ROZASE-55099 format. One record per residue (C-alpha): residue number from 1; residue in one letter; x, z, y. Coordinates in nm, 4 decimals, padded with zeros to 6 digits. Layout:
<fidos>
NUM a X Z Y
...
</fidos>
This chain:
<fidos>
1 m -21.4907 -15.1581 -02.0839
2 a -21.3453 -14.8285 -01.9618
3 i -21.2921 -14.5407 -02.2014
4 k -21.4145 -14.2061 -02.0703
5 s -21.3084 -13.8688 -02.1998
6 r -21.5951 -13.6457 -02.3099
7 n -21.3985 -13.3220 -02.2814
8 k -21.3094 -13.2444 -01.9247
9 v -21.0690 -12.9652 -01.8404
10 e -21.2062 -12.7548 -01.5578
11 p -20.9329 -12.6136 -01.3320
12 t -21.1346 -12.2997 -01.2497
13 f -21.0384 -11.9426 -01.3329
14 n -21.2850 -11.6783 -01.4445
15 s -21.1644 -11.3487 -01.3005
16 s -21.4344 -11.1368 -01.4632
17 m -21.2312 -11.1080 -01.7829
18 l -20.9235 -11.0021 -01.5933
19 t -21.0978 -10.7352 -01.3880
20 s -21.2889 -10.5975 -01.6837
21 t -20.9617 -10.5147 -01.8601
22 l -20.8163 -10.3481 -01.5513
23 v -21.1061 -10.1157 -01.4775
24 a -21.1014 -09.7824 -01.6609
25 p -21.3994 -09.5822 -01.5320
26 n -21.3395 -09.2751 -01.7504
27 a -20.9647 -09.2455 -01.6954
28 i -20.8221 -08.9084 -01.6033
29 k -20.6278 -08.9108 -01.2821
30 l -20.2652 -08.8499 -01.3679
31 m -20.0303 -08.8067 -01.0749
32 l -19.6586 -08.8432 -01.1268
33 p -19.4674 -08.6807 -00.8425
34 s -19.1400 -08.8499 -00.7549
35 s -18.8240 -08.7030 -00.6129
36 s -18.8868 -08.8459 -00.2652
37 s -19.2270 -08.6813 -00.2157
38 k -19.4065 -08.3772 -00.3469
39 t -19.7666 -08.3622 -00.4626
40 m -19.9101 -08.0252 -00.3765
41 a -20.2385 -07.9339 -00.5412
42 k -20.4315 -07.6187 -00.6064
43 q -20.2833 -07.5048 -00.9352
44 t -20.5494 -07.3446 -01.1523
45 i -20.3659 -07.3251 -01.4842
46 t -20.0414 -07.4455 -01.6349
47 v -19.9990 -07.5938 -01.9816
48 y -19.6465 -07.5989 -02.1223
49 i -19.5116 -07.8017 -02.4134
50 n -19.1647 -07.6909 -02.5218
51 e -18.8975 -07.8782 -02.7189
52 q -19.0419 -07.7409 -03.0468
53 y -19.3751 -07.9098 -02.9551
54 q -19.5513 -07.5773 -02.9039
55 y -19.8366 -07.5555 -02.6529
56 f -19.8794 -07.2675 -02.4097
57 v -20.1875 -07.2302 -02.1893
58 n -20.0471 -07.0139 -01.9117
59 e -19.8689 -06.7575 -02.1315
60 t -20.0898 -06.7899 -02.4412
61 v -19.9529 -06.9780 -02.7431
62 a -20.1963 -07.2428 -02.8681
63 d -20.2136 -07.5089 -03.1326
64 e -20.3779 -07.8482 -03.0824
65 t -20.7153 -07.7271 -03.2132
66 q -20.7261 -07.4379 -02.9633
67 l -20.6285 -07.6362 -02.6533
68 m -20.9757 -07.7265 -02.5311
69 d -21.1189 -07.3759 -02.5734
70 l -20.8215 -07.2028 -02.4098
71 i -20.8086 -07.4445 -02.1170
72 n -21.1848 -07.4152 -02.0663
73 t -21.1651 -07.0348 -02.0731
74 q -20.8785 -07.0290 -01.8211
75 i -21.0575 -07.2723 -01.5871
76 g -21.3673 -07.0548 -01.5792
77 n -21.6325 -07.1623 -01.3280
78 d -21.4027 -07.3808 -01.1174
79 s -21.5610 -07.7293 -01.1157
80 q -21.2526 -07.9053 -00.9743
81 a -20.9637 -07.7254 -01.1391
82 t -20.6142 -07.8678 -01.1587
83 v -20.4169 -07.8417 -01.4814
84 v -20.0422 -07.8675 -01.4266
85 l -19.8725 -08.0030 -01.7370
86 r -19.5071 -07.9099 -01.7799
87 s -19.3468 -08.0790 -02.0762
88 d -18.9918 -08.0931 -02.2039
89 k -18.8531 -08.4455 -02.1646
90 s -18.7929 -08.4721 -02.5402
91 v -19.1627 -08.4240 -02.6250
92 p -19.3358 -08.7371 -02.7613
93 v -19.6104 -08.8795 -02.5408
94 q -19.8811 -08.8009 -02.7991
95 y -19.8491 -08.4276 -02.7261
96 i -19.9056 -08.4949 -02.3561
97 v -20.2048 -08.7150 -02.4385
98 n -20.3510 -08.4308 -02.6486
99 v -20.3643 -08.2105 -02.3379
100 i -20.5151 -08.4892 -02.1275
101 d -20.7763 -08.5534 -02.3986
102 a -20.8686 -08.1832 -02.4089
103 v -20.9265 -08.1795 -02.0313
104 n -21.1220 -08.5057 -02.0551
105 e -21.3470 -08.3562 -02.3249
106 i -21.4118 -08.0541 -02.1021
107 n -21.4999 -08.2878 -01.8141
108 n -21.7390 -08.4878 -02.0329
109 a -21.9083 -08.1755 -02.1692
110 t -21.9463 -07.9977 -01.8348
111 g -21.9720 -08.2849 -01.5867
112 n -21.6802 -08.1376 -01.3912
113 n -21.3874 -08.3154 -01.2303
114 h -21.0774 -08.1355 -01.3560
115 k -20.7478 -08.3169 -01.2989
116 v -20.4174 -08.3176 -01.4853
117 i -20.0895 -08.3350 -01.2960
118 l -19.7707 -08.4052 -01.4873
119 a -19.4942 -08.1958 -01.3362
120 t -19.1466 -08.3515 -01.3207
121 a -18.8092 -08.2375 -01.1982
122 p -18.6582 -08.4150 -00.8981
123 k -18.3912 -08.6735 -00.9659
124 k -18.0379 -08.5672 -00.8883
</fidos>
């Protein structure tokens, strides 16, 4: 009498789980220019974060709670504005994410397609 195993191991792979974790439909497009090529985009406004973690929307000083309102005011009626983010290299990533979140909230509220570009210096 032959003994048969009741639990068979199927050698198939379900890719739906893998692809569902890779797709981010609401992600903001963040372009990181490298030293070998330049990304040129219509620059609508610039947000600066200095080494003291202070935000500036164009030349206006802002705190985290004012970011969304100031960016929205500066963008005006432009439905596809580009926000150039210039940050000191010592600034923690959370401060950069705060700016991206503010632009994302504006996009969600208005249905617009504003983009954030992180400006970097070329490598020497």
